[in-house]
C-alpha positions as a printed NumPy array, in Angstrom:
array([[-31.838, -22.958,  10.84 ],
       [-29.641, -21.089,  13.321],
       [-26.829, -20.925,  10.743],
       [-28.928, -18.616,   8.587],
       [-29.667, -16.089,  11.32 ],
       [-27.621, -12.902,  11.954],
       [-26.702, -14.085,  15.471],
       [-25.044, -17.317,  14.374],
       [-21.575, -15.781,  14.168],
       [-21.771, -14.553,  17.768],
       [-23.234, -17.872,  18.899],
       [-20.433, -19.78 ,  17.193],
       [-17.789, -17.497,  18.726],
       [-19.071, -18.277,  22.222],
       [-18.386, -21.938,  21.572],
       [-14.675, -21.278,  21.07 ],
       [-14.016, -21.121,  24.818],
       [-15.377, -24.544,  25.849],
       [-13.858, -25.963,  22.667],
       [-10.435, -24.669,  23.71 ],
       [-10.596, -26.157,  27.211],
       [-11.953, -29.438,  25.879],
       [ -8.996, -29.542,  23.462],
       [ -6.583, -29.138,  26.396],
       [ -8.38 , -31.816,  28.432],
       [ -8.084, -34.232,  25.514],
       [ -4.314, -33.758,  25.46 ],
       [ -4.1  , -31.274,  22.569],
       [ -5.112, -33.514,  19.605],
       [ -4.21 , -32.52 ,  16.006],
       [ -7.302, -30.409,  15.306],
       [ -6.6  , -27.001,  16.829],
       [ -9.406, -24.933,  18.419],
       [-10.171, -21.525,  16.963],
       [ -8.881, -19.637,  20.018],
       [ -5.458, -21.185,  19.476],
       [ -5.561, -20.189,  15.809],
       [ -6.388, -16.632,  16.814],
       [ -3.456, -16.651,  19.225],
       [ -1.051, -17.831,  16.515],
       [ -2.245, -15.208,  14.018],
       [ -1.99 , -12.494,  16.658],
       [  1.512, -13.56 ,  17.741],
       [  2.866, -13.729,  14.184],
       [  1.389, -10.348,  13.351],
       [  2.853,  -8.724,  16.437],
       [  6.128, -10.638,  16.394],
       [  6.955,  -9.697,  12.802],
       [  5.43 ,  -6.217,  12.887],
       [  2.862,  -7.007,  10.186],
       [ -0.029,  -4.559,   9.851],
       [ -2.001,  -6.289,   7.088],
       [ -3.833,  -9.621,   7.278],
       [ -4.989, -11.492,   4.167],
       [ -7.326, -14.452,   4.62 ],
       [ -8.782, -17.084,   2.314],
       [-11.99 , -18.676,   3.507],
       [-13.913, -15.956,   5.384],
       [-16.631, -18.425,   6.438],
       [-18.606, -16.654,   9.224],
       [-15.956, -13.966,   9.704],
       [-14.662, -15.267,  13.021],
       [-10.986, -14.596,  12.337],
       [-11.74 , -11.169,  10.869],
       [-13.809, -10.283,  13.943],
       [-11.053, -11.456,  16.286],
       [ -8.29 ,  -9.573,  14.431],
       [-10.005,  -6.405,  13.203],
       [ -8.617,  -4.331,  16.084],
       [ -5.107,  -5.742,  15.691],
       [ -4.378,  -5.052,  12.001],
       [ -4.541,  -1.805,  10.022],
       [ -5.895,  -3.598,   6.947],
       [ -7.72 ,  -6.912,   6.56 ],
       [ -8.591,  -8.49 ,   3.214],
       [-10.633, -11.7  ,   3.276],
       [-11.571, -13.85 ,   0.279],
       [-14.679, -16.051,   0.367],
       [-15.725, -18.433,  -2.395],
       [-19.384, -18.844,  -1.374],
       [-21.42 , -15.763,  -2.385],
       [-23.915, -16.016,   0.495],
       [-21.116, -16.071,   3.069],
       [-19.227, -13.237,   1.353],
       [-22.384, -11.117,   1.322],
       [-23.032, -11.893,   4.969],
       [-19.475, -10.912,   5.948],
       [-19.682,  -7.727,   3.879],
       [-22.759,  -6.678,   5.855],
       [-21.197,  -7.72 ,   9.153],
       [-18.076,  -5.586,   8.658],
       [-19.686,  -2.737,   6.725],
       [-18.708,  -0.219,   9.419],
       [-15.087,  -1.355,   9.542],
       [-13.491,   0.684,   6.778],
       [-10.18 ,  -1.17 ,   7.046],
       [-11.857,  -4.524,   6.342],
       [-12.652,  -5.634,   2.779],
       [-14.422,  -8.848,   1.812],
       [-13.824, -10.273,  -1.656],
       [-15.989, -12.929,  -3.292],
       [-14.622, -15.478,  -5.744],
       [-11.966, -18.075,  -6.446],
       [ -8.753, -17.068,  -4.683],
       [ -6.743, -17.72 ,  -7.853],
       [ -8.718, -14.976,  -9.557],
       [ -9.053, -12.591,  -6.61 ],
       [ -5.581, -12.952,  -5.083],
       [ -3.781, -10.83 ,  -7.729],
       [ -6.213,  -8.005,  -7.   ],
       [ -5.477,  -8.254,  -3.274],
       [ -1.722,  -8.47 ,  -3.816],
       [ -1.879,  -5.285,  -5.888],
       [ -3.276,  -3.463,  -2.843],
       [ -0.356,  -4.352,  -0.593],
       [  2.321,  -1.771,   0.131],
       [  4.494,  -3.953,   2.364],
       [  4.815,  -7.43 ,   3.881],
       [  1.565,  -9.03 ,   5.053],
       [  0.479, -12.026,   7.074],
       [ -1.507, -14.564,   5.059],
       [ -3.968, -16.884,   6.807],
       [ -4.86 , -19.559,   4.26 ],
       [ -7.549, -22.171,   4.653],
       [ -6.455, -25.591,   3.4  ],
       [-10.101, -26.71 ,   3.367],
       [-11.639, -23.72 ,   1.585],
       [-14.229, -25.595,  -0.488],
       [-14.507, -28.741,   1.581],
       [-17.104, -27.611,   4.101],
       [-19.713, -27.061,   1.35 ],
       [-19.134, -30.569,   0.039],
       [-16.971, -29.628,  -2.918],
       [-13.797, -31.504,  -3.667],
       [-10.755, -29.38 ,  -2.89 ],
       [ -9.18 , -28.035,  -6.068],
       [ -5.83 , -29.749,  -6.504],
       [ -4.198, -26.659,  -7.995],
       [ -5.649, -23.924,  -5.781],
       [ -3.138, -24.127,  -2.936],
       [ -0.136, -24.321,  -5.265],
       [ -1.427, -21.289,  -7.171],
       [ -1.924, -19.305,  -3.958],
       [  1.543, -20.123,  -2.665],
       [  3.156, -19.321,  -6.014],
       [  1.514, -15.906,  -6.202],
       [  2.243, -14.956,  -2.597],
       [  5.826, -16.184,  -2.43 ],
       [  6.696, -14.655,  -5.822],
       [  5.342, -11.263,  -4.814],
       [  7.762,  -8.393,  -4.287],
       [  7.288,  -8.297,  -0.51 ],
       [  8.48 , -11.038,   1.906],
       [  5.069, -12.138,   3.166],
       [  4.546, -14.69 ,   5.927],
       [  2.078, -17.536,   5.466],
       [  0.079, -19.526,   7.987],
       [ -1.867, -22.442,   6.507],
       [ -4.784, -23.675,   8.597],
       [ -5.921, -27.325,   8.749],
       [ -2.58 , -28.745,   7.624],
       [ -3.899, -32.205,   8.515],
       [ -6.008, -31.922,   5.356],
       [ -2.82 , -32.27 ,   3.301],
       [ -3.149, -36.041,   3.212],
       [ -1.245, -36.934,   0.061],
       [ -4.272, -38.914,  -1.146],
       [ -6.723, -38.452,  -4.03 ],
       [ -4.572, -35.847,  -5.724],
       [ -4.164, -33.729,  -2.596],
       [ -0.536, -32.863,  -1.77 ],
       [  0.988, -34.033,   1.501],
       [  2.666, -31.807,   4.056],
       [  5.97 , -33.193,   2.792],
       [  5.055, -32.32 ,  -0.797],
       [  4.273, -28.71 ,   0.113],
       [  7.413, -28.405,   2.231],
       [  9.609, -29.801,  -0.551],
       [  8.001, -27.553,  -3.17 ],
       [  8.331, -24.354,  -1.128],
       [ 11.838, -24.946,   0.175],
       [ 13.192, -25.991,  -3.234],
       [ 11.57 , -23.221,  -5.29 ],
       [ 11.963, -20.558,  -2.606],
       [ 15.156, -21.545,  -0.743],
       [ 14.997, -18.455,   1.47 ],
       [ 11.853, -19.947,   3.037],
       [ 11.42 , -22.608,   5.691],
       [  8.298, -24.681,   6.385],
       [  7.212, -26.098,   9.729],
       [  3.966, -27.477,  11.138],
       [  2.768, -27.077,  14.696],
       [ -0.743, -27.492,  16.115],
       [ -2.164, -28.253,  12.645],
       [ -0.883, -24.918,  11.272],
       [  1.777, -24.847,   8.572],
       [  4.096, -21.848,   9.008],
       [  6.039, -20.582,   5.984],
       [  8.564, -18.012,   7.128],
       [ 11.87 , -16.521,   6.056],
       [ 14.781, -18.819,   6.81 ],
       [ 16.966, -17.561,   9.633]])
């Protein structure tokens, strides 16, 4: 299968361009193309002067590859060992990139301990879903709790917000917004182009 070959990441990246234009032609439906996601991550990093990117859900390393020349440090957490190993090999020459393997609830404290200032977090709402595993009901809440309680005022972008359906034990967008803004009143939550943005309230 092509997915198992070393060239699959590059092949997949090439598909981002037609996907982006097709998304525009369809009137910008809820599912955002990867090029738009890259643009949002880049703009938030630059706009808020953030030099560190933390990601959950490395997958094929597309976001890391797109951002590795724009951040001083990148930490990416991948649950699936085969994908984490693949990404580790792919970015072996990039000393400022580190790939972690494991459950984000276990690995995140280790990553947070490495931070020396505010960071931009790119969280994957799906995370386990693509490998056919039911999304862990508590994972997202645990991630948000750890990040927002940390000593630095990090910014959070949550990908695939449409996956927050409010069904089968999964929180809704409204649930997450209410939880964050009530427990962390200095934060505001908004969703645009399927990306939830948790920022400092102005």
